[in-house]
N, CA, C and O atoms as a GROMACS GRO file, in nm:
protein
  448
    1UNK      N    1   0.085  -0.118   0.000
    1UNK     CA    2   0.000   0.000   0.000
    1UNK      C    3   0.090   0.124   0.000
    1UNK      O    4   0.189   0.130   0.073
    2UNK      N    5   0.054   0.220  -0.081
    2UNK     CA    6   0.131   0.343  -0.092
    2UNK      C    7   0.051   0.457  -0.030
    2UNK      O    8  -0.020   0.529  -0.100
    3UNK      N    9   0.062   0.472   0.102
    3UNK     CA   10  -0.016   0.573   0.174
    3UNK      C   11   0.082   0.664   0.250
    3UNK      O   12   0.158   0.616   0.334
    4UNK      N   13   0.078   0.793   0.221
    4UNK     CA   14   0.170   0.886   0.285
    4UNK      C   15   0.152   0.888   0.437
    4UNK      O   16   0.251   0.899   0.510
    5UNK      N   17   0.028   0.878   0.485
    5UNK     CA   18   0.008   0.881   0.630
    5UNK      C   19   0.060   0.753   0.696
    5UNK      O   20   0.114   0.759   0.806
    6UNK      N   21   0.046   0.640   0.630
    6UNK     CA   22   0.104   0.516   0.684
    6UNK      C   23   0.256   0.528   0.692
    6UNK      O   24   0.317   0.480   0.787
    7UNK      N   25   0.316   0.593   0.592
    7UNK     CA   26   0.462   0.613   0.592
    7UNK      C   27   0.504   0.710   0.702
    7UNK      O   28   0.610   0.693   0.761
    8UNK      N   29   0.422   0.811   0.730
    8UNK     CA   30   0.452   0.904   0.839
    8UNK      C   31   0.440   0.832   0.973
    8UNK      O   32   0.527   0.847   1.059
    9UNK      N   33   0.334   0.755   0.991
    9UNK     CA   34   0.313   0.681   1.116
    9UNK      C   35   0.428   0.584   1.142
    9UNK      O   36   0.473   0.570   1.255
   10UNK      N   37   0.477   0.517   1.037
   10UNK     CA   38   0.586   0.420   1.053
   10UNK      C   39   0.721   0.487   1.072
   10UNK      O   40   0.818   0.420   1.108
   11UNK      N   41   0.730   0.617   1.047
   11UNK     CA   42   0.856   0.689   1.062
   11UNK      C   43   0.938   0.695   0.934
   11UNK      O   44   1.048   0.750   0.934
   12UNK      N   45   0.886   0.638   0.825
   12UNK     CA   46   0.958   0.642   0.698
   12UNK      C   47   0.963   0.783   0.640
   12UNK      O   48   1.056   0.818   0.567
   13UNK      N   49   0.863   0.864   0.671
   13UNK     CA   50   0.859   1.005   0.631
   13UNK      C   51   0.858   1.086   0.761
   13UNK      O   52   0.776   1.060   0.848
   14UNK      N   53   0.949   1.182   0.774
   14UNK     CA   54   0.954   1.259   0.899
   14UNK      C   55   0.831   1.350   0.916
   14UNK      O   56   0.770   1.394   0.818
   15UNK      N   57   0.798   1.377   1.042
   15UNK     CA   58   0.689   1.468   1.075
   15UNK      C   59   0.721   1.531   1.209
   15UNK      O   60   0.808   1.485   1.283
   16UNK      N   61   0.650   1.638   1.239
   16UNK     CA   62   0.665   1.704   1.369
   16UNK      C   63   0.551   1.654   1.457
   16UNK      O   64   0.440   1.708   1.456
   17UNK      N   65   0.582   1.550   1.534
   17UNK     CA   66   0.480   1.482   1.616
   17UNK      C   67   0.431   1.573   1.727
   17UNK      O   68   0.508   1.644   1.792
   18UNK      N   69   0.298   1.567   1.748
   18UNK     CA   70   0.233   1.640   1.856
   18UNK      C   71   0.185   1.544   1.963
   18UNK      O   72   0.189   1.575   2.082
   19UNK      N   73   0.139   1.426   1.920
   19UNK     CA   74   0.076   1.331   2.013
   19UNK      C   75   0.082   1.193   1.951
   19UNK      O   76   0.074   1.176   1.829
   20UNK      N   77   0.097   1.093   2.038
   20UNK     CA   78   0.090   0.954   1.992
   20UNK      C   79   0.041   0.868   2.106
   20UNK      O   80   0.082   0.886   2.221
   21UNK      N   81  -0.046   0.773   2.074
   21UNK     CA   82  -0.084   0.668   2.167
   21UNK      C   83  -0.092   0.538   2.087
   21UNK      O   84  -0.046   0.533   1.973
   22UNK      N   85  -0.149   0.435   2.145
   22UNK     CA   86  -0.149   0.305   2.078
   22UNK      C   87  -0.232   0.304   1.950
   22UNK      O   88  -0.209   0.219   1.863
   23UNK      N   89  -0.326   0.396   1.935
   23UNK     CA   90  -0.414   0.397   1.818
   23UNK      C   91  -0.402   0.519   1.728
   23UNK      O   92  -0.446   0.515   1.613
   24UNK      N   93  -0.344   0.627   1.779
   24UNK     CA   94  -0.342   0.754   1.706
   24UNK      C   95  -0.202   0.809   1.689
   24UNK      O   96  -0.112   0.782   1.768
   25UNK      N   97  -0.186   0.887   1.584
   25UNK     CA   98  -0.065   0.964   1.562
   25UNK      C   99  -0.110   1.103   1.517
   25UNK      O  100  -0.192   1.114   1.426
   26UNK      N  101  -0.057   1.207   1.579
   26UNK     CA  102  -0.094   1.344   1.544
   26UNK      C  103   0.033   1.424   1.516
   26UNK      O  104   0.134   1.410   1.586
   27UNK      N  105   0.026   1.507   1.414
   27UNK     CA  106   0.143   1.584   1.373
   27UNK      C  107   0.099   1.715   1.307
   27UNK      O  108  -0.015   1.728   1.262
   28UNK      N  109   0.191   1.811   1.304
   28UNK     CA  110   0.160   1.941   1.245
   28UNK      C  111   0.148   1.928   1.093
   28UNK      O  112   0.228   1.861   1.028
   29UNK      N  113   0.047   1.995   1.038
   29UNK     CA  114   0.026   2.001   0.894
   29UNK      C  115   0.137   2.085   0.832
   29UNK      O  116   0.175   2.188   0.887
   30UNK      N  117   0.190   2.041   0.718
   30UNK     CA  118   0.300   2.116   0.654
   30UNK      C  119   0.249   2.237   0.575
   30UNK      O  120   0.328   2.321   0.534
   31UNK      N  121   0.117   2.246   0.555
   31UNK     CA  122   0.056   2.362   0.491
   31UNK      C  123  -0.057   2.413   0.581
   31UNK      O  124  -0.175   2.396   0.549
   32UNK      N  125  -0.021   2.475   0.694
   32UNK     CA  126  -0.123   2.512   0.793
   32UNK      C  127  -0.222   2.618   0.743
   32UNK      O  128  -0.185   2.712   0.673
   33UNK      N  129  -0.348   2.599   0.783
   33UNK     CA  130  -0.454   2.694   0.751
   33UNK      C  131  -0.471   2.798   0.862
   33UNK      O  132  -0.547   2.893   0.846
   34UNK      N  133  -0.400   2.780   0.973
   34UNK     CA  134  -0.409   2.870   1.088
   34UNK      C  135  -0.281   2.850   1.170
   34UNK      O  136  -0.203   2.759   1.142
   35UNK      N  137  -0.258   2.934   1.272
   35UNK     CA  138  -0.137   2.918   1.353
   35UNK      C  139  -0.120   2.778   1.412
   35UNK      O  140  -0.008   2.728   1.423
   36UNK      N  141  -0.231   2.714   1.449
   36UNK     CA  142  -0.225   2.576   1.494
   36UNK      C  143  -0.306   2.492   1.397
   36UNK      O  144  -0.425   2.516   1.376
   37UNK      N  145  -0.241   2.393   1.336
   37UNK     CA  146  -0.308   2.304   1.241
   37UNK      C  147  -0.242   2.167   1.255
   37UNK      O  148  -0.131   2.143   1.207
   38UNK      N  149  -0.314   2.078   1.321
   38UNK     CA  150  -0.264   1.944   1.351
   38UNK      C  151  -0.351   1.841   1.280
   38UNK      O  152  -0.473   1.856   1.274
   39UNK      N  153  -0.288   1.738   1.227
   39UNK     CA  154  -0.360   1.625   1.167
   39UNK      C  155  -0.361   1.511   1.267
   39UNK      O  156  -0.257   1.474   1.321
   40UNK      N  157  -0.479   1.456   1.291
   40UNK     CA  158  -0.496   1.342   1.381
   40UNK      C  159  -0.533   1.222   1.296
   40UNK      O  160  -0.635   1.224   1.227
   41UNK      N  161  -0.450   1.119   1.299
   41UNK     CA  162  -0.462   1.006   1.209
   41UNK      C  163  -0.464   0.876   1.289
   41UNK      O  164  -0.376   0.854   1.372
   42UNK      N  165  -0.563   0.789   1.266
   42UNK     CA  166  -0.556   0.658   1.332
   42UNK      C  167  -0.442   0.576   1.270
   42UNK      O  168  -0.415   0.587   1.151
   43UNK      N  169  -0.378   0.494   1.350
   43UNK     CA  170  -0.272   0.408   1.299
   43UNK      C  171  -0.328   0.299   1.208
   43UNK      O  172  -0.259   0.252   1.118
   44UNK      N  173  -0.451   0.260   1.231
   44UNK     CA  174  -0.517   0.163   1.144
   44UNK      C  175  -0.554   0.234   1.014
   44UNK      O  176  -0.616   0.340   1.016
   45UNK      N  177  -0.516   0.176   0.903
   45UNK     CA  178  -0.550   0.238   0.774
   45UNK      C  179  -0.698   0.214   0.744
   45UNK      O  180  -0.744   0.101   0.726
   46UNK      N  181  -0.771   0.325   0.738
   46UNK     CA  182  -0.911   0.326   0.697
   46UNK      C  183  -0.920   0.439   0.596
   46UNK      O  184  -0.881   0.552   0.626
   47UNK      N  185  -0.969   0.412   0.477
   47UNK     CA  186  -0.965   0.510   0.369
   47UNK      C  187  -1.046   0.636   0.399
   47UNK      O  188  -1.000   0.746   0.373
   48UNK      N  189  -1.166   0.620   0.452
   48UNK     CA  190  -1.252   0.736   0.475
   48UNK      C  191  -1.359   0.704   0.579
   48UNK      O  192  -1.371   0.591   0.625
   49UNK      N  193  -1.435   0.806   0.614
   49UNK     CA  194  -1.548   0.788   0.708
   49UNK      C  195  -1.643   0.680   0.657
   49UNK      O  196  -1.701   0.606   0.736
   50UNK      N  197  -1.659   0.670   0.527
   50UNK     CA  198  -1.752   0.573   0.468
   50UNK      C  199  -1.701   0.430   0.479
   50UNK      O  200  -1.775   0.336   0.453
   51UNK      N  201  -1.576   0.413   0.518
   51UNK     CA  202  -1.519   0.279   0.533
   51UNK      C  203  -1.513   0.232   0.678
   51UNK      O  204  -1.464   0.122   0.706
   52UNK      N  205  -1.563   0.314   0.770
   52UNK     CA  206  -1.570   0.273   0.910
   52UNK      C  207  -1.671   0.160   0.928
   52UNK      O  208  -1.770   0.153   0.855
   53UNK      N  209  -1.645   0.074   1.024
   53UNK     CA  210  -1.737  -0.034   1.057
   53UNK      C  211  -1.775  -0.023   1.204
   53UNK      O  212  -1.719   0.057   1.279
   54UNK      N  213  -1.871  -0.102   1.244
   54UNK     CA  214  -1.912  -0.104   1.386
   54UNK      C  215  -1.794  -0.133   1.477
   54UNK      O  216  -1.787  -0.078   1.587
   55UNK      N  217  -1.702  -0.217   1.434
   55UNK     CA  218  -1.588  -0.251   1.519
   55UNK      C  219  -1.493  -0.131   1.537
   55UNK      O  220  -1.409  -0.132   1.627
   56UNK      N  221  -1.506  -0.030   1.455
   56UNK     CA  222  -1.424   0.090   1.466
   56UNK      C  223  -1.480   0.193   1.564
   56UNK      O  224  -1.417   0.297   1.586
   57UNK      N  225  -1.596   0.167   1.622
   57UNK     CA  226  -1.660   0.264   1.713
   57UNK      C  227  -1.567   0.305   1.828
   57UNK      O  228  -1.558   0.425   1.857
   58UNK      N  229  -1.498   0.212   1.895
   58UNK     CA  230  -1.406   0.255   2.002
   58UNK      C  231  -1.292   0.342   1.948
   58UNK      O  232  -1.247   0.434   2.016
   59UNK      N  233  -1.245   0.314   1.827
   59UNK     CA  234  -1.139   0.394   1.766
   59UNK      C  235  -1.188   0.536   1.742
   59UNK      O  236  -1.116   0.632   1.770
   60UNK      N  237  -1.310   0.551   1.690
   60UNK     CA  238  -1.365   0.684   1.664
   60UNK      C  239  -1.379   0.763   1.794
   60UNK      O  240  -1.347   0.882   1.798
   61UNK      N  241  -1.426   0.699   1.898
   61UNK     CA  242  -1.434   0.765   2.029
   61UNK      C  243  -1.296   0.806   2.077
   61UNK      O  244  -1.278   0.914   2.134
   62UNK      N  245  -1.198   0.721   2.054
   62UNK     CA  246  -1.060   0.752   2.093
   62UNK      C  247  -1.003   0.869   2.015
   62UNK      O  248  -0.924   0.947   2.068
   63UNK      N  249  -1.044   0.881   1.889
   63UNK     CA  250  -0.999   0.995   1.809
   63UNK      C  251  -1.052   1.125   1.870
   63UNK      O  252  -0.977   1.221   1.885
   64UNK      N  253  -1.180   1.127   1.905
   64UNK     CA  254  -1.238   1.249   1.963
   64UNK      C  255  -1.174   1.283   2.097
   64UNK      O  256  -1.147   1.400   2.125
   65UNK      N  257  -1.149   1.182   2.180
   65UNK     CA  258  -1.081   1.208   2.307
   65UNK      C  259  -0.936   1.252   2.286
   65UNK      O  260  -0.884   1.334   2.361
   66UNK      N  261  -0.872   1.198   2.182
   66UNK     CA  262  -0.737   1.242   2.148
   66UNK      C  263  -0.736   1.387   2.104
   66UNK      O  264  -0.647   1.463   2.142
   67UNK      N  265  -0.835   1.427   2.023
   67UNK     CA  266  -0.846   1.566   1.981
   67UNK      C  267  -0.862   1.656   2.104
   67UNK      O  268  -0.801   1.762   2.112
   68UNK      N  269  -0.944   1.612   2.198
   68UNK     CA  270  -0.964   1.689   2.321
   68UNK      C  271  -0.831   1.707   2.396
   68UNK      O  272  -0.798   1.818   2.437
   69UNK      N  273  -0.754   1.599   2.413
   69UNK     CA  274  -0.625   1.606   2.481
   69UNK      C  275  -0.530   1.702   2.411
   69UNK      O  276  -0.465   1.785   2.474
   70UNK      N  277  -0.522   1.689   2.279
   70UNK     CA  278  -0.431   1.773   2.201
   70UNK      C  279  -0.471   1.920   2.212
   70UNK      O  280  -0.386   2.006   2.230
   71UNK      N  281  -0.601   1.948   2.199
   71UNK     CA  282  -0.650   2.086   2.209
   71UNK      C  283  -0.612   2.147   2.344
   71UNK      O  284  -0.570   2.262   2.352
   72UNK      N  285  -0.628   2.069   2.450
   72UNK     CA  286  -0.591   2.118   2.584
   72UNK      C  287  -0.441   2.143   2.593
   72UNK      O  288  -0.399   2.248   2.643
   73UNK      N  289  -0.360   2.048   2.544
   73UNK     CA  290  -0.214   2.062   2.549
   73UNK      C  291  -0.166   2.184   2.471
   73UNK      O  292  -0.067   2.248   2.508
   74UNK      N  293  -0.236   2.218   2.363
   74UNK     CA  294  -0.196   2.330   2.278
   74UNK      C  295  -0.263   2.461   2.319
   74UNK      O  296  -0.244   2.564   2.254
   75UNK      N  297  -0.342   2.457   2.426
   75UNK     CA  298  -0.405   2.578   2.477
   75UNK      C  299  -0.517   2.632   2.391
   75UNK      O  300  -0.542   2.753   2.390
   76UNK      N  301  -0.587   2.545   2.319
   76UNK     CA  302  -0.693   2.588   2.229
   76UNK      C  303  -0.832   2.587   2.292
   76UNK      O  304  -0.925   2.644   2.236
   77UNK      N  305  -0.847   2.524   2.408
   77UNK     CA  306  -0.982   2.504   2.461
   77UNK      C  307  -1.051   2.633   2.503
   77UNK      O  308  -1.174   2.642   2.493
   78UNK      N  309  -0.977   2.733   2.550
   78UNK     CA  310  -1.042   2.855   2.598
   78UNK      C  311  -1.110   2.933   2.485
   78UNK      O  312  -1.225   2.974   2.499
   79UNK      N  313  -1.040   2.954   2.375
   79UNK     CA  314  -1.094   3.034   2.265
   79UNK      C  315  -1.165   2.952   2.159
   79UNK      O  316  -1.239   3.006   2.077
   80UNK      N  317  -1.142   2.822   2.158
   80UNK     CA  318  -1.209   2.734   2.062
   80UNK      C  319  -1.122   2.696   1.945
   80UNK      O  320  -1.011   2.747   1.927
   81UNK      N  321  -1.174   2.605   1.866
   81UNK     CA  322  -1.101   2.549   1.752
   81UNK      C  323  -1.201   2.483   1.659
   81UNK      O  324  -1.319   2.473   1.690
   82UNK      N  325  -1.152   2.439   1.547
   82UNK     CA  326  -1.236   2.369   1.448
   82UNK      C  327  -1.176   2.231   1.425
   82UNK      O  328  -1.054   2.213   1.422
   83UNK      N  329  -1.265   2.132   1.407
   83UNK     CA  330  -1.225   1.997   1.369
   83UNK      C  331  -1.290   1.968   1.234
   83UNK      O  332  -1.411   1.984   1.218
   84UNK      N  333  -1.209   1.927   1.137
   84UNK     CA  334  -1.257   1.905   1.001
   84UNK      C  335  -1.217   1.766   0.955
   84UNK      O  336  -1.105   1.720   0.979
   85UNK      N  337  -1.310   1.699   0.888
   85UNK     CA  338  -1.281   1.574   0.818
   85UNK      C  339  -1.335   1.588   0.676
   85UNK      O  340  -1.453   1.614   0.656
   86UNK      N  341  -1.248   1.572   0.579
   86UNK     CA  342  -1.289   1.577   0.439
   86UNK      C  343  -1.312   1.435   0.389
   86UNK      O  344  -1.230   1.346   0.412
   87UNK      N  345  -1.426   1.414   0.321
   87UNK     CA  346  -1.460   1.280   0.274
   87UNK      C  347  -1.483   1.282   0.124
   87UNK      O  348  -1.572   1.352   0.074
   88UNK      N  349  -1.403   1.207   0.053
   88UNK     CA  350  -1.421   1.191  -0.091
   88UNK      C  351  -1.372   1.311  -0.171
   88UNK      O  352  -1.337   1.415  -0.116
   89UNK      N  353  -1.371   1.292  -0.300
   89UNK     CA  354  -1.320   1.394  -0.392
   89UNK      C  355  -1.396   1.526  -0.379
   89UNK      O  356  -1.333   1.631  -0.370
   90UNK      N  357  -1.527   1.523  -0.379
   90UNK     CA  358  -1.604   1.647  -0.369
   90UNK      C  359  -1.593   1.710  -0.231
   90UNK      O  360  -1.614   1.831  -0.216
   91UNK      N  361  -1.560   1.631  -0.130
   91UNK     CA  362  -1.541   1.683   0.004
   91UNK      C  363  -1.402   1.737   0.028
   91UNK      O  364  -1.373   1.790   0.135
   92UNK      N  365  -1.315   1.724  -0.071
   92UNK     CA  366  -1.180   1.778  -0.060
   92UNK      C  367  -1.077   1.682  -0.002
   92UNK      O  368  -0.968   1.725   0.033
   93UNK      N  369  -1.111   1.554   0.007
   93UNK     CA  370  -1.015   1.457   0.061
   93UNK      C  371  -0.905   1.433  -0.041
   93UNK      O  372  -0.932   1.396  -0.155
   94UNK      N  373  -0.780   1.455   0.000
   94UNK     CA  374  -0.666   1.434  -0.090
   94UNK      C  375  -0.580   1.315  -0.048
   94UNK      O  376  -0.508   1.259  -0.131
   95UNK      N  377  -0.586   1.277   0.078
   95UNK     CA  378  -0.516   1.158   0.127
   95UNK      C  379  -0.623   1.062   0.174
   95UNK      O  380  -0.702   1.094   0.263
   96UNK      N  381  -0.625   0.944   0.114
   96UNK     CA  382  -0.732   0.848   0.144
   96UNK      C  383  -0.691   0.754   0.258
   96UNK      O  384  -0.681   0.632   0.242
   97UNK      N  385  -0.668   0.818   0.372
   97UNK     CA  386  -0.648   0.756   0.503
   97UNK      C  387  -0.721   0.852   0.596
   97UNK      O  388  -0.682   0.968   0.608
   98UNK      N  389  -0.828   0.805   0.660
   98UNK     CA  390  -0.911   0.893   0.741
   98UNK      C  391  -0.825   0.976   0.836
   98UNK      O  392  -0.733   0.925   0.900
   99UNK      N  393  -0.856   1.104   0.843
   99UNK     CA  394  -0.781   1.195   0.931
   99UNK      C  395  -0.867   1.316   0.963
   99UNK      O  396  -0.963   1.348   0.892
  100UNK      N  397  -0.831   1.382   1.070
  100UNK     CA  398  -0.905   1.497   1.119
  100UNK      C  399  -0.809   1.613   1.136
  100UNK      O  400  -0.698   1.597   1.188
  101UNK      N  401  -0.852   1.731   1.092
  101UNK     CA  402  -0.774   1.853   1.106
  101UNK      C  403  -0.820   1.925   1.232
  101UNK      O  404  -0.939   1.952   1.248
  102UNK      N  405  -0.728   1.956   1.321
  102UNK     CA  406  -0.754   2.038   1.440
  102UNK      C  407  -0.692   2.174   1.408
  102UNK      O  408  -0.571   2.188   1.395
  103UNK      N  409  -0.779   2.274   1.395
  103UNK     CA  410  -0.736   2.405   1.347
  103UNK      C  411  -0.775   2.511   1.449
  103UNK      O  412  -0.890   2.515   1.493
  104UNK      N  413  -0.682   2.597   1.487
  104UNK     CA  414  -0.712   2.702   1.583
  104UNK      C  415  -0.598   2.802   1.593
  104UNK      O  416  -0.508   2.806   1.510
  105UNK      N  417  -0.605   2.881   1.698
  105UNK     CA  418  -0.503   2.981   1.722
  105UNK      C  419  -0.537   3.118   1.666
  105UNK      O  420  -0.458   3.211   1.679
  106UNK      N  421  -0.653   3.131   1.604
  106UNK     CA  422  -0.703   3.259   1.554
  106UNK      C  423  -0.852   3.245   1.532
  106UNK      O  424  -0.906   3.135   1.535
  107UNK      N  425  -0.919   3.359   1.511
  107UNK     CA  426  -1.061   3.358   1.479
  107UNK      C  427  -1.079   3.292   1.342
  107UNK      O  428  -1.013   3.331   1.245
  108UNK      N  429  -1.165   3.193   1.333
  108UNK     CA  430  -1.193   3.124   1.208
  108UNK      C  431  -1.327   3.168   1.153
  108UNK      O  432  -1.427   3.172   1.225
  109UNK      N  433  -1.329   3.202   1.027
  109UNK     CA  434  -1.451   3.244   0.960
  109UNK      C  435  -1.481   3.149   0.845
  109UNK      O  436  -1.390   3.091   0.787
  110UNK      N  437  -1.606   3.134   0.812
  110UNK     CA  438  -1.645   3.053   0.696
  110UNK      C  439  -1.603   2.910   0.709
  110UNK      O  440  -1.581   2.860   0.819
  111UNK      N  441  -1.593   2.845   0.597
  111UNK     CA  442  -1.559   2.703   0.592
  111UNK      C  443  -1.412   2.687   0.562
  111UNK      O  444  -1.352   2.770   0.493
  112UNK      N  445  -1.353   2.580   0.615
  112UNK     CA  446  -1.212   2.548   0.587
  112UNK      C  447  -1.210   2.434   0.489
  112UNK      O  448  -1.102   2.388   0.450
   0.00000   0.00000   0.00000
């Protein structure tokens, strides 16, 4: 499989890690949309939200709790932040490994 996020998770491609646990890897986006822009990626390769199964429910909950931990560590909870998931070509998904963008550090307007 040729997946850039799998290569980042395995360490084959360098990244600026923000958080890691047994199921998640989070790192700074190389093209940030705001002062803080972190990608949260499950270590399990799942192409998109549409490929999740019932057995992935604990993983999805873990992703949300991981986002919460990261937001707190980065000091985003007081002023707020945005969480984005792009699904499919029309949704703007460019890497087909499910991931979530944690964006903050400034006032956000409109859609990202």
